[in-house]
N, C-alpha and C positions, 0 to 999 in steps of 0.2 A: 615859547611859543606863547603868544598873546596879542590883544589888539590896541595895545597903548601904541605909542608915536614910535618907539623903537622895537616895538612886537612883530612877528612874522605872519599873523593870523590873517591880516587883508592879502598878503603877500600870495598865501596857500590859497585862501578863497579866489583871487584872481587868477591863480594858476588854474584852478579847478574849473573855472569858466573857460578858461582857454581849452582844457582837455575837452569840455564837452563841445565846444565850436567847431573845432578842427576834428572830433570824432561824429559829429552831426552831420557835417560839410562831407567828410570820406565817406561817410553810409550813405548818404543821399546821393553822391555820385557813383558809388557803388550800383545802388538800384537803378540807375540809368544805363550802366555798363552791362549788368545784370539782367534787364531787361532787355536789352540787346542782343546779347550772346543768348538768352534762351529763346528768343523768337527766330535767332539764325541756326539755331540746333532744330527747328521744325522746318525750315526752309526746304523748299524741293530742289534748291540747286545744292549740288554736293559740295562743292566749293564752299560755300557758308557754313555747312553743317562741320566740316573739317576745322574750319577756322574758330568757330564757337568751341569745339570739342579742345581743339590746341590750347585756347586762351584759356579754359578752365583746368585743363591738366596742369599746363606750364606755371600759372599763378599760383596755385594751390600745393605745386611743388617744391617751389624754389622759397629761401627764406624771407621774410617780410622785411627785415631791415637790409638785404639786397636792394629789393625795389625800390626802398625810400633811398638808398644811397645813389642809386643808378638816375631817379629821378632829379634830385637835388644836385648832384655832381655834375650829370648830364648835362641839364637844362644850365646849369651856372658855365658850364664851358660853352655852349653854344651862344648865350649871353656875352661871354669875354670876346669870342670869335667875332660877332656882330658889331661890339662895341671898338674891338681893333681896325673894322673897316673904316668906321669915324674917326679914328686918329685915338682912340682911347688904350689907355695900357692898365695891366694890373688885370686882376681876378674880379669879376662882377658876379656876384653872388645873387642867385635867384630867390625869390621872395619864398621865405622858409613856410610859411602857412599855407599856403597855395600848393607848392610841390608837395609838402607833406599830406595835405589832404586831398589832392590826387593819388596820390602812391597808396594811400589808404584804400582809395575807392576801387582804384585798379584790382587791388588784392579781395577786397570785400566783394567785388563785382562776381569776381570768380565764384565765391562761395555764393552768393546770392543767385546767381545762375542757374546754380544745380537747385536751390530751393524752388525758383519758379518753374522751371522743368517737372520737376517733381510734382507740385500742384497741380500742373497742369496735366500730366499724365494719369493723375489719380482722379479727374473728373469722373462723373458717371456717365459713360458713354450713350447710355438709354437716353438721359435727359436732350443731350445734345442732339441725338437723331430725331427725338420726338419734337422739339423746337422747329429743327430744319423740316420735317413732315408737315409741320403746321403753317410752312411758310415763312417763318420768322427771318426778316433780312441779318446779313451778317454781323453788322454792326451792333443792332439790338441783341442777338445772341452773345455777342461779346459782352457786351454792357451788362444784361440782365441775367445772363445764366455763367457765363465764364467767369468774370471776373469774381463775382459773391462767391463761386464755389472755389476757387482756385485760393480766394483769400484766407477761408477756414483753414484749407491746409498747409498756406505757406506761414502764417503768423508765428506756429512755434518756430520754424527753422530760423524765420526772420529774425527773431528774439533772440536767438543762440549767437546769430552773424552780429547782431548788434553788441552782445557781450564781448566777441571776439574783436571788435573793431576798437570799443573801450581801451582792452588792452594794448592792441596794436598800438593805439596814440603815443602811448608811453615811448616808443621806439624812437620818436619824432625829435626826442629830447639830444639825441645824438647829432644831430646838425643844427643844435641850437636853439631850438624854440622853447620858450620858457613856459611848458606846460607844467602839470603836477609833481610829475617824477622828476623834472629839472629843477623846479623850486625848492624840491625836499632836499636834491643834492647841494643845491646852493645854502640853503639853511643849514643843513649840517656840516658844511666844508666851514663856511662863517663862525659858527657855532661851537663847534667841536661837539654836537649831540646828535649823530645820527639816527639812533635809536628813537628820538622824541620826533624828529621829521620824518622817518620813514614810516613809523607805526602810524602818524596822523597822516600821511598820504594814503597808505593802506585802508583806514578807515574810511577815509571819503571817498576813495574807490569802491568799497564795499556799501558805502549809502547810495552810492551812483547806481550801482549794480543792483541792489535790493529795490529800490524805487523803479528801475528800468524793468525790473522783473514783475512787479505789481501791474505797471503799465502794460506790459504785453499780455498778461494773464488776463486782466480787464478787457483787452481788446478781444483776445480770443473768446471769451464768453461771450460777448457781442457779437462776433460774429457767428458762434454756434447757437444764438437762442433761436428757439423755434425749430431745432434740429434734434431728433434724438439719436442717442447713442446706440449701436447694436451691442447688445447683452451677449 
């Protein structure tokens, strides 16, 4: 392990960057899915509430690895069929990064949906009723009252989901994405030094987790600025 021409240091750093990229994209996609599911759970239409509850329950109940397999091999099968219609032959591989990020996004979205839903339910009803009594328009009520208040309750849970996404990103290595875990496996197999590479990978994950924790704690402090906690 080193940064010389024949070392693995730069490869491990590039793989770390790939881990961060796929985790961030998956987390961002999950935020979109989660917000949609959370909004649907408060809908007046029963079918939307059932769909949101089913999405959250199913995706949190099945193995994440299975979701990754379904996304990758399912999309690859579809692309292979489309290629066959145009005279192509053989297996057409789906983009590993995109399918992996979407798979992580769908799974993390189920967890984020519960976080957003809980944050909305925790909003002080008195403040919302007071804003309505003063004639505050719905959009202004959402932007000035609901979003800032919900963010205070959601940030700790969102931080936990981000940590989960970081660990889930290692599962994408099974379909060939060279992220941190996959690069550690390659290095361990090439040099026959598994302890060195897997220990390095573990330390890099811990560094990412530590920095992420500090960022989320800082965000939580900023969101709670001016708020007195009950004793």
